[in-house]
TORPARO-151335 format. One line per 5 residues: number of its first residue (from 0); for each residue x, y, z of N, C-alpha, C, O. Coordinates in nm, 2 decimals. Layout:
N
NUM = X Y Z X Y Z X Y Z X Y Z; ...
END
This chain:
106
0 = 0.10 -0.11 -0.01 -0.02 0.01 0.02 0.11 0.13 -0.01 0.22 0.12 0.05; 0.09 0.22 -0.10 0.11 0.33 -0.09 0.03 0.43 -0.01 -0.05 0.39 0.07; 0.06 0.58 -0.04 -0.04 0.67 0.03 -0.17 0.70 -0.06 -0.26 0.77 0.00; -0.19 0.68 -0.16 -0.27 0.67 -0.29 -0.35 0.54 -0.34 -0.45 0.53 -0.40; -0.26 0.46 -0.30 -0.31 0.33 -0.41 -0.23 0.17 -0.29 -0.14 0.16 -0.21
5 = -0.35 0.07 -0.33 -0.37 -0.04 -0.28 -0.30 -0.14 -0.42 -0.35 -0.15 -0.53; -0.19 -0.22 -0.37 -0.20 -0.36 -0.46 -0.24 -0.46 -0.50 -0.18 -0.55 -0.45; -0.36 -0.50 -0.58 -0.41 -0.63 -0.50 -0.33 -0.75 -0.62 -0.33 -0.75 -0.74; -0.27 -0.85 -0.50 -0.16 -0.98 -0.58 -0.26 -1.11 -0.57 -0.31 -1.14 -0.46; -0.29 -1.17 -0.68 -0.35 -1.29 -0.63 -0.34 -1.39 -0.80 -0.23 -1.40 -0.86
10 = -0.47 -1.45 -0.84 -0.42 -1.55 -0.97 -0.56 -1.53 -1.05 -0.67 -1.51 -0.99; -0.55 -1.54 -1.15 -0.68 -1.52 -1.27 -0.78 -1.45 -1.22 -0.88 -1.48 -1.16; -0.74 -1.34 -1.26 -0.79 -1.17 -1.25 -0.84 -1.19 -1.38 -0.79 -1.27 -1.46; -0.97 -1.12 -1.42 -0.97 -1.10 -1.59 -0.95 -1.01 -1.60 -0.96 -0.92 -1.52; -0.87 -0.99 -1.78 -0.84 -0.87 -1.76 -0.84 -0.80 -1.92 -0.78 -0.71 -1.98
15 = -0.98 -0.93 -1.94 -1.08 -0.83 -2.03 -1.21 -0.90 -2.05 -1.22 -1.02 -2.05; -1.33 -0.79 -2.06 -1.47 -0.86 -2.03 -1.55 -0.78 -1.95 -1.67 -0.76 -1.95; -1.46 -0.71 -1.87 -1.51 -0.70 -1.71 -1.47 -0.55 -1.67 -1.39 -0.48 -1.74; -1.52 -0.52 -1.59 -1.48 -0.31 -1.54 -1.44 -0.35 -1.41 -1.51 -0.45 -1.36; -1.35 -0.30 -1.33 -1.29 -0.35 -1.17 -1.32 -0.25 -1.15 -1.33 -0.16 -1.23
20 = -1.37 -0.24 -0.98 -1.39 -0.18 -0.87 -1.30 -0.24 -0.73 -1.26 -0.35 -0.69; -1.29 -0.12 -0.68 -1.23 -0.16 -0.53 -1.28 -0.07 -0.45 -1.33 0.04 -0.47; -1.25 -0.15 -0.29 -1.34 0.01 -0.20 -1.28 -0.10 -0.10 -1.28 -0.22 -0.08; -1.19 0.10 -0.01 -1.13 0.05 0.13 -1.20 0.11 0.24 -1.22 0.23 0.20; -1.25 0.09 0.36 -1.29 0.14 0.42 -1.45 0.20 0.39 -1.50 0.28 0.47
25 = -1.50 0.15 0.28 -1.59 0.15 0.23 -1.61 0.30 0.10 -1.70 0.38 0.10; -1.51 0.30 0.04 -1.50 0.43 0.02 -1.40 0.37 -0.17 -1.28 0.33 -0.16; -1.45 0.36 -0.27 -1.46 0.30 -0.38 -1.34 0.42 -0.44 -1.33 0.53 -0.40; -1.23 0.31 -0.56 -1.13 0.39 -0.59 -1.19 0.46 -0.65 -1.32 0.45 -0.66; -1.10 0.56 -0.73 -1.10 0.66 -0.85 -1.08 0.62 -0.96 -1.10 0.68 -1.06
30 = -1.01 0.47 -0.94 -0.94 0.40 -1.05 -0.86 0.29 -1.01 -0.77 0.29 -0.93; -0.93 0.15 -1.11 -0.84 0.05 -1.07 -0.81 0.04 -1.24 -0.87 0.06 -1.34; -0.70 -0.01 -1.21 -0.58 -0.10 -1.33 -0.59 -0.23 -1.32 -0.58 -0.27 -1.20; -0.61 -0.34 -1.43 -0.54 -0.43 -1.41 -0.42 -0.49 -1.51 -0.43 -0.52 -1.63; -0.34 -0.48 -1.45 -0.13 -0.51 -1.47 -0.17 -0.57 -1.59 -0.17 -0.55 -1.71
35 = -0.21 -0.73 -1.46 -0.25 -0.88 -1.55 -0.32 -0.95 -1.42 -0.35 -0.93 -1.30; -0.33 -1.09 -1.54 -0.43 -1.15 -1.42 -0.35 -1.22 -1.28 -0.37 -1.32 -1.21; -0.27 -1.13 -1.26 -0.21 -1.13 -1.12 -0.21 -1.01 -1.04 -0.22 -1.02 -0.92; -0.20 -0.90 -1.12 -0.17 -0.75 -1.02 -0.24 -0.64 -1.08 -0.21 -0.60 -1.20; -0.38 -0.58 -1.00 -0.42 -0.48 -1.02 -0.41 -0.35 -0.91 -0.42 -0.37 -0.78
40 = -0.40 -0.25 -0.95 -0.37 -0.14 -0.87 -0.48 -0.04 -0.84 -0.50 0.04 -0.93; -0.57 -0.03 -0.75 -0.68 0.07 -0.72 -0.56 0.19 -0.68 -0.45 0.17 -0.64; -0.62 0.29 -0.71 -0.59 0.43 -0.65 -0.69 0.52 -0.64 -0.76 0.55 -0.74; -0.71 0.57 -0.50 -0.72 0.73 -0.46 -0.74 0.83 -0.48 -0.81 0.83 -0.38; -0.77 0.95 -0.53 -0.72 1.08 -0.57 -0.65 1.13 -0.50 -0.54 1.19 -0.53
45 = -0.75 1.11 -0.35 -0.73 1.18 -0.22 -0.63 1.11 -0.10 -0.59 1.15 0.01; -0.60 0.98 -0.19 -0.49 0.90 -0.03 -0.62 0.80 -0.04 -0.74 0.81 -0.08; -0.52 0.69 0.01 -0.64 0.59 0.09 -0.72 0.62 0.17 -0.67 0.70 0.26; -0.84 0.59 0.16 -0.93 0.64 0.33 -0.82 0.56 0.41 -0.75 0.46 0.40; -0.86 0.70 0.53 -0.78 0.65 0.68 -0.86 0.57 0.76 -0.98 0.59 0.76
50 = -0.82 0.50 0.81 -0.85 0.39 0.93 -0.77 0.36 1.04 -0.67 0.30 1.02; -0.82 0.39 1.19 -0.74 0.30 1.26 -0.80 0.14 1.27 -0.75 0.05 1.33; -0.87 0.14 1.23 -0.88 0.05 1.33 -0.90 -0.07 1.18 -0.88 -0.02 1.07; -0.92 -0.21 1.18 -0.83 -0.31 1.02 -0.98 -0.33 0.92 -1.09 -0.38 0.95; -0.94 -0.27 0.79 -1.03 -0.29 0.72 -1.03 -0.36 0.59 -0.94 -0.33 0.51
55 = -1.10 -0.44 0.55 -1.07 -0.53 0.43 -1.08 -0.50 0.30 -1.19 -0.50 0.26; -0.94 -0.45 0.16 -0.99 -0.38 0.09 -1.09 -0.51 -0.02 -1.11 -0.63 -0.01; -1.13 -0.43 -0.08 -1.22 -0.49 -0.15 -1.18 -0.46 -0.29 -1.14 -0.35 -0.33; -1.19 -0.63 -0.39 -1.18 -0.59 -0.51 -1.31 -0.64 -0.60 -1.36 -0.74 -0.55; -1.37 -0.60 -0.72 -1.48 -0.66 -0.80 -1.44 -0.61 -0.93 -1.39 -0.51 -0.97
60 = -1.48 -0.72 -0.98 -1.51 -0.78 -1.13 -1.67 -0.74 -1.16 -1.77 -0.78 -1.09; -1.67 -0.66 -1.27 -1.81 -0.65 -1.34 -1.84 -0.69 -1.46 -1.81 -0.60 -1.54; -1.90 -0.81 -1.52 -1.92 -0.82 -1.63 -1.92 -0.70 -1.73 -1.92 -0.59 -1.67; -1.93 -0.69 -1.84 -1.97 -0.59 -1.92 -2.11 -0.59 -2.04 -2.17 -0.52 -2.12; -2.10 -0.77 -2.00 -2.16 -0.83 -2.12 -2.29 -0.90 -2.03 -2.39 -0.90 -2.09
65 = -2.30 -0.94 -1.94 -2.35 -1.03 -1.90 -2.40 -0.92 -1.74 -2.35 -0.96 -1.64; -2.49 -0.83 -1.73 -2.54 -0.76 -1.66 -2.57 -0.79 -1.50 -2.68 -0.84 -1.48; -2.53 -0.77 -1.42 -2.56 -0.81 -1.29 -2.46 -0.91 -1.19 -2.45 -0.91 -1.07; -2.39 -0.99 -1.31 -2.27 -1.07 -1.27 -2.16 -1.02 -1.21 -2.15 -0.90 -1.23; -2.07 -1.05 -1.15 -1.97 -1.00 -1.12 -1.89 -1.12 -1.06 -1.94 -1.22 -1.00
70 = -1.78 -1.09 -1.07 -1.66 -1.15 -0.98 -1.61 -1.11 -0.87 -1.53 -1.02 -0.89; -1.62 -1.14 -0.74 -1.57 -1.07 -0.60 -1.40 -1.13 -0.58 -1.37 -1.24 -0.61; -1.34 -1.06 -0.54 -1.26 -1.09 -0.53 -1.22 -1.05 -0.36 -1.15 -0.95 -0.33; -1.27 -1.15 -0.25 -1.28 -1.03 -0.12 -1.19 -1.16 0.00 -1.26 -1.24 0.06; -1.05 -1.16 0.02 -1.02 -1.22 0.13 -1.02 -1.18 0.24 -0.94 -1.10 0.29
75 = -1.10 -1.22 0.28 -1.13 -1.22 0.44 -1.02 -1.20 0.51 -1.02 -1.11 0.59; -0.95 -1.26 0.50 -0.82 -1.32 0.59 -0.68 -1.19 0.59 -0.57 -1.20 0.64; -0.74 -1.07 0.52 -0.61 -0.94 0.47 -0.73 -0.88 0.55 -0.85 -0.91 0.55; -0.68 -0.82 0.58 -0.71 -0.67 0.64 -0.60 -0.56 0.65 -0.49 -0.58 0.70; -0.65 -0.42 0.59 -0.51 -0.30 0.60 -0.54 -0.21 0.71 -0.66 -0.17 0.72
80 = -0.46 -0.17 0.78 -0.49 -0.01 0.86 -0.42 0.09 0.81 -0.30 0.08 0.79; -0.49 0.20 0.79 -0.38 0.36 0.73 -0.41 0.45 0.85 -0.51 0.52 0.84; -0.35 0.44 0.94 -0.40 0.53 1.02 -0.34 0.68 1.01 -0.23 0.69 0.95; -0.39 0.79 1.06 -0.38 0.92 1.04 -0.21 0.96 1.12 -0.19 0.89 1.23; -0.12 1.02 1.10 -0.01 1.01 1.17 0.01 1.18 1.16 -0.01 1.25 1.06
85 = 0.05 1.22 1.29 0.11 1.36 1.25 0.27 1.35 1.26 0.32 1.25 1.33; 0.34 1.41 1.22 0.45 1.42 1.22 0.52 1.56 1.33 0.60 1.58 1.42; 0.44 1.63 1.26 0.47 1.78 1.33 0.33 1.91 1.33 0.23 1.93 1.25; 0.36 1.97 1.43 0.24 2.11 1.37 0.29 2.21 1.47 0.33 2.18 1.59; 0.26 2.35 1.42 0.27 2.42 1.43 0.23 2.52 1.56 0.23 2.64 1.57
90 = 0.19 2.43 1.64 0.15 2.47 1.81 0.25 2.56 1.82 0.31 2.52 1.72; 0.31 2.63 1.86 0.43 2.67 1.92 0.41 2.81 1.87 0.42 2.91 1.93; 0.36 2.80 1.73 0.32 2.98 1.68 0.24 3.06 1.71 0.24 3.18 1.73; 0.14 2.98 1.74 -0.02 3.01 1.78 -0.03 3.14 1.89 0.03 3.15 2.00; -0.13 3.24 1.84 -0.18 3.30 1.95 -0.25 3.35 1.99 -0.28 3.43 1.90
95 = -0.33 3.37 2.09 -0.43 3.34 2.09 -0.54 3.47 2.14 -0.48 3.51 2.24; -0.66 3.55 2.12 -0.74 3.60 2.15 -0.79 3.56 2.28 -0.77 3.44 2.33; -0.89 3.71 2.36 -0.95 3.63 2.47 -1.13 3.58 2.40 -1.21 3.48 2.41; -1.15 3.68 2.34 -1.26 3.65 2.22 -1.25 3.53 2.10 -1.35 3.47 2.08; -1.16 3.51 2.05 -1.10 3.46 1.93 -1.12 3.30 1.90 -1.19 3.23 1.82
100 = -1.03 3.27 2.01 -0.97 3.11 2.05 -0.85 3.14 1.96 -0.79 3.23 1.91; -0.84 2.98 1.98 -0.68 2.89 1.83 -0.75 2.83 1.73 -0.86 2.78 1.72; -0.67 2.85 1.66 -0.67 2.80 1.54 -0.55 2.73 1.52 -0.44 2.78 1.54; -0.57 2.55 1.46 -0.42 2.53 1.46 -0.45 2.42 1.39 -0.51 2.32 1.43; -0.42 2.44 1.23 -0.40 2.38 1.10 -0.30 2.23 1.07 -0.18 2.22 1.08
105 = -0.40 2.15 1.04 -0.32 2.01 1.05 -0.26 1.96 0.89 -0.20 1.86 0.88
END
């Protein structure tokens, strides 16, 4: 997993005749590219959804000709976490007024 993509590896992924879709933590990927019958990459433009609890990535292959038909690759034994990490902040540069409070941009 990178900051904006999840790579699915397996076997017998369909390389034609199907539309590929992926979800992580309930958010559908912006694009899914099947590189081969063993590798598919799902990309989220705003980054892989954040979760501090384990979530199962979902990969679907929906038939282009047989509507309503889909192959689902959902490995229940594989989970991922993508926790939010704050590496630094500018809290020391805050100045607060009596009426306005403080703003901290992360």
